[in-house]
C-alpha positions in Angstrom: 71.2 171.2 104.2 70.9 167.4 104.3 72.9 166.7 107.3 72.8 162.8 106.8 71.8 160.7 104.1 73.4 157.3 104.6 72.0 155.7 101.3 73.5 158.0 99.3 76.8 158.6 101.4 75.8 162.2 102.0 76.9 164.3 105.0 76.3 168.0 105.4 75.3 168.6 101.8 74.0 172.1 100.9 71.3 170.8 98.7 68.8 173.9 98.7 71.9 176.2 97.8 73.0 173.9 95.0 69.4 173.6 93.4 68.9 177.5 93.8 71.9 178.0 91.4 70.1 176.3 88.6 66.2 177.0 89.1 64.4 180.4 89.0 62.8 180.0 92.1 63.5 179.5 96.0 64.2 176.0 97.2 63.2 174.4 100.5 64.5 171.2 101.9 62.8 169.5 104.4 62.4 166.2 106.2 60.0 163.9 104.4 58.3 162.7 107.3 57.9 166.3 108.7 56.4 167.1 105.4 54.0 164.4 105.5 52.7 165.4 109.0 52.3 169.0 107.8 50.0 167.8 104.9 48.1 165.9 107.7 47.7 169.1 109.5 46.7 171.3 106.8 44.3 168.8 104.8 43.2 166.0 106.9 42.5 168.3 110.2 44.7 166.6 112.8 43.4 168.0 116.2 46.0 169.6 118.5 44.2 167.8 121.4 45.2 164.5 120.1 48.4 162.8 120.5 49.7 160.9 117.3 52.3 158.7 116.3 52.6 159.0 112.4 54.4 156.3 110.4 55.7 156.8 107.0 55.6 153.2 105.5 57.3 153.3 102.3 60.7 152.5 100.6 61.9 153.1 104.2 60.2 153.3 107.5 60.2 156.7 109.4 58.1 158.2 112.0 57.3 161.3 114.0 55.5 161.7 117.4 53.0 164.7 117.8 51.5 166.2 120.8 49.9 169.4 121.4 49.7 169.9 117.7 53.3 170.0 117.6 56.0 167.4 116.5 57.8 166.3 119.4 60.4 164.1 117.5 60.7 163.6 113.7 63.5 161.3 113.5 63.0 158.7 116.0 64.5 155.8 113.9 61.3 153.7 114.4 62.4 151.6 111.3 65.4 150.1 113.2 63.8 148.7 116.0 64.7 145.1 116.6 61.8 142.9 115.7 63.5 139.7 114.3 66.5 137.4 114.7 67.5 137.7 111.1 67.8 139.9 108.0 70.7 142.3 107.5 69.6 146.2 107.3 71.0 148.9 105.2 72.0 150.6 108.6 74.3 147.2 109.2 72.4 145.9 112.2 70.3 142.7 112.2 66.6 142.1 112.6 65.6 145.8 112.1 61.7 146.4 111.4 63.0 147.6 108.0 64.2 144.4 106.9 60.8 142.9 107.6 58.4 145.5 106.1 60.2 148.3 104.4 59.6 148.6 100.8 63.3 148.0 99.6 63.3 144.7 101.8 60.1 143.4 100.2 61.3 143.5 96.6 64.7 142.6 97.3 64.4 138.9 96.3 62.4 139.9 93.0 64.8 141.5 90.6 61.9 142.0 87.9 59.7 143.9 90.5 60.2 147.6 91.0 57.3 148.4 93.4 55.4 146.9 96.4 52.2 147.9 94.4 53.5 145.5 91.6 54.1 142.8 94.4 50.7 143.1 95.4 49.3 142.2 91.9 51.5 139.2 92.0 50.3 138.2 95.4 46.7 137.5 94.3 48.0 134.4 92.3 51.3 133.5 94.2 50.8 132.4 97.8 54.4 132.8 98.9 54.2 136.6 98.2 50.8 136.8 99.7 52.5 135.3 102.9 55.3 137.9 102.8 53.1 140.7 102.7 51.1 139.3 105.6 54.2 139.0 107.6 55.4 142.5 106.7 52.1 143.9 108.1 52.2 141.7 111.3 55.9 142.9 111.8 54.7 146.4 111.5 52.2 145.7 114.1 54.7 144.5 116.4 56.9 147.7 116.2 53.6 149.6 116.6 53.1 147.7 120.0 56.4 148.9 121.1 55.6 152.5 120.2 52.2 152.3 121.8 53.7 151.1 125.0 56.4 153.8 125.3 54.5 157.0 123.9 50.9 156.1 124.5 49.3 158.0 121.6 45.7 158.3 121.1 46.1 157.4 117.4 48.8 155.8 115.2 48.4 157.2 111.6 50.1 155.3 108.7 51.0 157.0 105.6 53.2 156.4 102.7 53.1 154.3 99.5 52.8 150.9 101.3 49.9 152.2 103.5 47.7 151.6 100.3 47.8 148.0 100.5 45.0 146.0 99.9 42.5 146.0 102.9 43.2 142.5 103.7 46.9 143.4 104.6 45.9 146.5 106.8 43.4 144.5 108.3 45.9 141.8 109.4 48.1 144.8 110.7 45.2 146.0 112.9 44.3 142.6 114.2 47.7 141.7 115.0 48.2 144.9 117.0 44.8 144.4 119.0 45.5 140.6 119.5 49.4 141.0 120.6 49.3 144.4 122.5 48.4 144.6 126.3 44.6 145.7 126.6 46.3 148.9 128.3 47.6 149.7 125.0 45.1 148.5 122.4 42.3 150.1 124.4 43.9 153.6 124.4 45.4 153.7 120.9 43.6 153.1 117.6 45.3 152.7 114.2 44.0 154.2 110.8 45.6 154.8 107.4 46.4 158.5 106.4 43.3 160.3 105.0 45.7 161.6 102.3 47.2 158.2 101.2 50.0 158.5 98.9 49.4 162.3 98.5 50.5 163.1 102.1 54.1 163.9 101.3 53.6 166.0 98.0 50.7 168.0 99.8 52.6 168.7 102.7 55.6 169.8 100.9 53.5 172.2 98.8 51.9 173.6 102.1 55.3 174.1 103.7 56.7 175.8 100.4 53.6 178.1 100.4 54.0 178.9 104.3 57.7 179.6 103.7 
């Protein structure tokens, strides 16, 4: 069941049961970040000896914390930590990380744009958009500094659709993290893209379905 999906106004919706009534095969409903982490474990060989903070950077920003090869927290609301003084979030708070870096926020002021990938193409010729994408990367880096300080992971892995931004934006993220974080944090924690890229979610979901 989907316990809570605020964007759709859903509370305790038995989605798997409903789909099973109309499909000729079993149905599994799973948390999207947990699926992505599962994909990394199957196909990117996550070591159980390493602690990870996994971030799904896409339409929304979700995260999970892994230690000992297990997910300790898969719903830590990372996208709703405050990093700015302005920006009304879909959760109704002000200044959440999502208002600065989530996909929905980045395309909000561009009615003709349907994806961040499209924004990236426009950024090559429009300096304002280029600046907004750089700011998004730097805002995410600020959030990762908080996560690094609290959780002290060995690695931060960034997956999801926006993780596939051109290298200059991802490099800006890493440089901001290393520049602004205490050396106690930046020397322990490294940041890297998911090896699975945009396929993490679908591969993880397939792996979980096969296991089931």
